[in-house]
N, C-alpha and C positions, 0 to 999 in steps of 0.2 A: 417590502413589508411595512405596514403602518407603524407609527410610533405607539408604543405600548409598553407596559411593564411585562418583561418576559418571564416565562415559567422557570421553575427550578431546574428543569431538564435543559432548557435553553441556556441558562446561566452556567450550567456545568460544561456545555459545549464551549462557551467563551473562556472558562477557566482552562480547559484543555488546550486551547490555542495559545493562551498566555504562557502557561507553564511549559509547553513544548518549545516555544520560542526561547524561553529562559535557558532550557537545556542546551539548545544549539548555540546560543550566544556565549555560553560558558566555555565553549571550545572543547568540551569533553567527549563529544560525539563525532561520528564520521570515521574516516579511515577504515572502512569496513573490510577491505581486502588488502591492506597494506602488507601483510605477511606473505602474500602470494607473489612470487617472482616469475615473470614470463621470459622465455628464451626467444629472441628474435633472430631472423637471418641477417647475416652481415650485409648481404646485397639482396634487397627485396626484388622480386620479379613481379612488380605490381605498379599501378598508377593511381594516384588519388582521384583523378578524373573518372576512372573506370570503376570505382568502388560502389557497391550496392549495399546500402544499410538496411534494406527492407526485410521484413519478417512476415511469413505467412503462418497464421495460427487462428483457430476458431473460424475457419473459412473466411478469413478477412486478411487483406493485404495491408500491413502496417508499414508506413514509410520509414519509421524509426524504431529501434528496439527498446528505447526507454519511453516511459509515459508518466503522466502526472497521477501519482497514487493518492488513495483516499486521505483526505485531511479533515473535512468538516461539513457542517450543514445543521440547520435547526434553529439558528438564531439570526438576528439582524446582522451582526458582524459576519457570521459565516456565510450569509446570503451574499454579502458584498464580495467576500473572498471567492466564493464559487462563481459569481458573475465574472470577475476578472480572470479567474483560471480558465473558465470555459472559452472566453474570448482568446486567450493565449493558446489554448489547445487547438482552436480553429485556425488561428493565424499560422501556427507552426506545424500543423498536421500531426498532432500528438493525440493519442488516446488519453482518456481521463476517467478516474474513479471518483465517486462522491463518498463522503463520510457515511457513517452508519445512519440508515433511514428509520431506525427504530422509533425515534421521536416523532417522525412524520406519520407513523401508523397510529400514534396515540393523540397527537396534537395537530389538528388540521391546519392551524395557522402557520406551522413550520414548513408545510409542503412547498411553498413558493421558493424557499431557500435551496431546494433541490431541483425543481422543475426549471429554474432559470438556466441550468446547465444545458438542457436540451433546447430550450428556446434560443439561446445564443449560438448553439452549435448543432443545427438540425441534422447534419449529415455525418457528424463525427462518431467515433467509437466510444461509447460510454459504458463504464462498469457501474451497476447498481451495487448496494452494500447493505448487508443485514447480518445480525448476530446469529450464531449457531443455535441458540435456544428457541428460534421461531419455527413456525410451521411452514410447510410448503406453500400453503395458501397465502400466508403473510409475505413470504419471499417473492411470490409472483406479483403481489400487489406493489412491492418495492420496485420490481422490474418495470411494471406497467406505468408506474408513477413518472418515470423519466424516459420511457421507451428505450430501455437499456439494451445494449447488444450482448452483454454478459452480466453475470452476477458474482460478486465476491461474498463469500460467507466467512466472516471472521471468527476465529477461535481465540478467546481472550480470558482463559481461566485465571492466569496470573494477575491480570488487571482486576478481575472480579474479586479475587481474594484480597487484593490490596485496598479495594474501595470499601469504605465503611458500610455502604448500602448495597454492596455487590452481591451477586449470586453465591450461594454456598452449596448448592446441590447440582451436580453435573451428571446425574444418573441417566437423564434422558437425552443428553446432547448427541450421542452417536446416532440414536434413532431419529432425532430431529434432522441431523445432517442428511441421513439417507432419504428422509421424506422430501427435503428440499431438492436434492439431486434428481430424484425421480419425478418431481412435480413441475419444476420450473422449465419453461420452454426456450431458454437460452443457455449457453454454456455456463457451467458453474465452476468457479475457482475457489478452492478451499485455502484460506490463508491464516497465518498467525498475525499478531499485532506487534511483533517485535521481541519475541522471546525464543525464536528459532524452532527447528524441528529435528527430532532424533530419527534415526533410521527406522526403528520399529513403528513409530507413529506415521511416518511417510508411507510405509508399506501397508499399514492398516487403512489409511485414508484412500490409498490407490485402489483398494479392493472395492470401494463404493462407486468407482467409475466416475469421478468428477472430470471436468474437461481439462483441468490443470491444478497444480498445487503451488502455492506461493509460500516459500519457506520462511521469509521475513525474520532474519536473524536479529540478535540483540545489540547490534552496533549502532542502532538509530535511537529514535525517541523511546524513552523508558516510561511506559504507561503505568507501571507499578509505582514508580517514584512520583508520577503526576498525581495519582490517586492519594498517595501518602501526603503530598503537599496540599491537596485539597482538604484533607482531614486535619483541622487545626487543633483538635482536642487530644488526639491519640497518636503517639509515635509508634506506628503499627507495622509498616512494610517490612518484608522479609530481609531487605538489604541489611538492616541492623543486626539481625541474627547471623547473617553471613559476613559480618565485618565489612559492610559497604561494598562487597563484590556483587556486581550485577548477576542476577540469576538468568538462566537460559543458555542458549547455544549461539555462538557467533554466526554471522552471515556466511563466512568462509566454510566453517564446519557444517552448517546446514546445507549449503550447496554441495559439499562433498558427500553428505549423507544422501541427498537426492540422486547424485550421480551413481553412488554405490547401489542404490535401490534398483537401478536398471529399469526405470519406469517405461511403460508403454504410452504414457501421457506426458505432455510437456510440463516443465516446472519454471517458476518465475522467481527472480531474485528481488529482495527488498530488505531494507535494514541498514541505514547509514550510508547509502549510496550518495556520494557527494562530488563526483567528478567523472569525466568521460572514461578515465582509466578503470574506475570501478565498474562502469557499464561494460567495458570491453572484457575485463577479467571475468565478470559474471557470465558473459557469453562463452568464454574459454572453458568455463566450468559446466557448460551445457544449458544455461538458462536461455529460454526462448524470448522472454521479455524481462525488463528490469523496471521496477517501480521506484519512483522518487517522491517522497512526501516531505519529511522534516526539513531537508536541505532547501527544497523549493519554497517551503513556508518561510524559512529564515531569509530567503532572498526577496520575499514579497515586500516591496511594492511592485506595481505592474511593470514599469519600465525596467527596473533592475532585473526582474525575473526574465523579461524578454531578452535582455542582453546576455544573461547567463545561458539561456537556451540557444541563442544564436551562436554563442561561443562553442557550446557542446556540439551543435550540428556542424560546425566547421572543423572541430578537432577530432571527432569520432572517425570520419573518413580517413584522416591522416593516420590514426592508429591502425585502422584496417590495412592501409597500404604498407605501413612500416613493418607489420607483423605478417604480411601476406595472408590476411584472413579473407 
């Protein structure tokens, strides 16, 4: 992207990146599934060399169950991040999601920060990303923009409430979601942005027949706190009302809710995933895919993240063999 003064929306994207990194550097996040204990066989009847880590979903064969989840897009900084992430996704055969493309539907100068992902990874599996308040036509435009294989529709009511300039009227959201699911020509994944999902909501969304549900629990990046930190004039966010206890539902509880819902569609884990054991535990709880965003952003620069992914791709087959998965 050319050198220029960026828009307020693009500046907001940069603030999101900076504040998300601060949360992960503080050490208060992660350990999404630490309370889940797995029982393993004393003598496994398996071999690491025979392990198959692949997953078939969305009529696509994924080599690995974890993928690079939505982080950013829309600014010069996020364009560089997306460029690096797409190169990593191609190198290590990982799926990748882009951040919200809402900005690109309004500001054409930001489109390049998203299209660079498909340019660098022409044959990879890409998730497009749009907010629930958009129309089916707008969602399809986001898909076409990066020639996406699937679409994530993010539900972020808690983040909008926390943002001083966020939405306050959610009456049309369910209707909007139905329009997107019925209009878009690729699989649609309905996801939270890190506040988790209760059983009733999962069941309600499933009735709309999306391709999958991403429960995205509250063990990862806290976008409510991010929006509060962006608002320098008002101490607003609900954490203060709740004595600094994060709102929402944990990743573990959200996955348990999805399992209890007995869905006919697959579900995806997200929210504080920070090691191969989190990936494996999520699979044990029935997740078909596992998205990793904040932890990988924290690992970024490019070589450090590559080393992390190499380690995960070495360790995950070991866990499969150890637990006879």
